[in-house]
N, C-alpha and C positions, 0 to 999 in steps of 0.2 A: 301680242301672245301669238304665239304658234297653231297652228290647226293640225292635226291630225287625225288618219283614218287608220284602223287597226283590221288585218282579214287574218282568220286563222280558223281552220275549219274545228278545232277546237275550242268550244265554249269556255271552259276553264282557263285557258290560253290568253281569249280575249279579256275575260274581267281581269285576270291577274294582272297585267299589263295597265289597264283600266287605271286599276285599284290604285298600282305604285305611280301613276302619273296624277291620280288624284291627292295621295298621301304627300307623296314629296315636292311635286310640281305644278300643284293647282294654278298659280302665278304667273306660269311660264307657257302652260301649253292646257289644248283642250282637246277631248276628243267630239270630233262632230259627226264619228258615223262608224260602225263596225259592220263586218259580214265573214261570210265564210267559206268565201270564192273568188277566184279571179273575174268574172264576171262583174260582182258585187266592186272590185276592185276599182276596174276600169269606169263605170259607172259613179262612184264614190268621187274619184279624180276628177271628172268633167264636171261633175255637180256642183263641189265644195273647193277646189283648187288647194287641195292640203302641202302644207310645208314638207309633212313628213308621213310617210305611210308605214307603217308596222308590218311587213309581210310575210308570211309562211312560206316555207321554200315547198315543201310536202304536202299536197293535200290532192284528195282523190280523182285520179283522173288530171291533174294539173299541176303544173310545178309553178311556183311563184317567180323564177327567174324568165319566164314568158312576156311578164308584163313589160318590159323592155320593146318585145315586138310588138308593141299598139300605139308607142308614141313614139312620134319622129323627135321630139326633144323633151327632154325631161327636166321639168321645172321644180320638182321636188324631190327629197331626200327620201331615200330607200334604207330603212333599217330590216335587213331579212330576220326569220326565226327558222331556226332549224337545232336538231336533235344531233346532226352531225359536222364534224367540224372541218370534212372536206367540202361539203356544201356552202358552209360560209367561205372558205377561201375560193368557190367559183363566184360565189355573189358579189363579193369584191371587185375578183376580174371584172364582170360586168358593170360594174361602176356605182355596186351600194355604197352608202354611207358608214353603212356598218352591219354588226349583225349581232343577236343575242343567241344562246345556246343555251336550250332546256336544260334543267329545269331553269326557270327565269328568275335571276336574282335583283333585287331592287337596282344596285350599284350599277349593274349593267346596263339598265334603263335610264336612268339619272346621267351618267357620263355620257353617255351616248345622246342623248336631248341636249343637254347641255354643251355640248360641243360643238352642235349644229347650231344653237342661237347664238353662240359666241362667234360662229363663224357668217354667220348670216347677218349680226349686227356691225360685224367689222366689215365687210365687204360693200357693204350697200353706198350709192354715192354718197351722202352726207356724213362723211368718215366720221366726224369732232361729235356730229350730234348722236350717232349711232353705236359709237364706241361708250359715251356718257350713257345712253338706254342700256349697253351692257353692264356695264359697271352697277347701275343701279337695281339691274333686276335678275343678272343673274345669279348663280350660287358654286359653291364649292362643296362636293361631297369627300368626305373624309372618314377614314375610316380612324377610331383611337380605342382606349382601352375598353371603355362603357360601352361601345356600339358603333353605329352609324351619325355623323352629325353633319346637319347641312349650314354653311356657312355662306350668307350672302356674302358678293364681294366687298361693299360698302362697308362691314363691319369689320375688316381685317386692317389692321394696322401696320404688322409686319410678322413676316415667316423667317426663323432664325433656325439654321441647322443645329442640330445638336445629338452629335455621335451617330445613331443607327434611326434617330427620329429627328421630326421636324417640329418646333414648336411655335403656333399659330397664337400671336397675340391680339385679340377682338378689343372693342370697343367698349366690351363690357362684359364680367367673367371671367371667371380662371382660364388661364392658356390651355390649350388644345396639344397634346402630344400626339402625334400620328408618325405610322411607320410607312411613310413615304420619303423620297429625295425630294430636295428643294430644285432640281431642274424638273422634275415631272409635275411638281404643282406650276411652276412656273411657265409651262407651259398652256396651263390653262386661266393665265391671269389675262385682263385687256393692259395691254404695253402702256396705252398711255395715262394709266393710273397707278402703276406698280414699277419699279425701279429695283433693278439689283446692284446693291451698292458693294458688295463684297461675294466673294464665292461662295461665303455660310450666310448671307442675311439678303429678303427682300423687303422693301419698304412700302407701303400707302402713299404716293407723294402730298395727298390730302392732309394728311395726318404731323407733316414733319411742321415743328413748330420751331429748330435752331438746326443750324450746323455748327458743328465746333469742328476749324480747320485744324487748329495746334493739336487736338487729341485725336483727330480721324474719328471723331464720332456724331451721329445723327440724333438729336432727340426728337421723340413724338408722344409729348405730354412728359408723362411718367416712365418712356422706355427710353434706355440708350442701345444705340444698336452700331456695329461698325461700319466704317466708309474705308475702302479701299483709293489711296491720294490718287490712283488714277482715273477715278469713278467721278471726282469731284466737278469737274468741268461738266461732264456730259448732265451729273445729276442738276446742276443748273440750269443746264439748255434745258430740259427734261420739266424742271420746275416752271419756266418763263415760258414755255409751249401753252403749258395748261394752266396757267393765269392769264394767257393770251385769249385762248377758248373759252373763258369765262368772263371774258369784261363784256 
């Protein structure tokens, strides 16, 4: 579970962020402290060693950008909060992991947190164990016709491009149609569990039940997806790796 600190001189902004985190990411991140000034930020960071600090850039008599001056090394991710695009660009230039533009939208926060969570799970020493942790705990936020849907990685069986949309097949329920490119979705998936079998298709390796070499098809229970012949050997290699990691 990630730990977060929220610093913003506007209490409404702090409450909004905390509410969104609780609503969408309660099993991924917890808020351990919140405050309204840079002094609070420094104190909370030393006390709680958070994974993520949500930090307002423009506060009375202070700039959130000055936070970097108080630490020799930055062991946490900073997501800056601002109403000004240019300030956000400056923040990223200083090493921030991201920024939120006011008024803050849920998708901004969820995307930023899940990106950090995936990075932390995929770069820590025990690679296979942490990739599995990411697969079992991380989620994908997608916009679809009826609103916003959050899908756990381990619920996704396959993703198939369909014109200007992608169709996400899940372990239960109807497929989701989302207005995102397959490439943008692929960037957020743990690579040791998902494989690009075709330019129009990504499959979850855990749900493959059969590979038809003659028809260039992959079967995932009741779903058939295309397989480019050039991807057959790499696919089998990835399946072998996944099997070995779970022996």
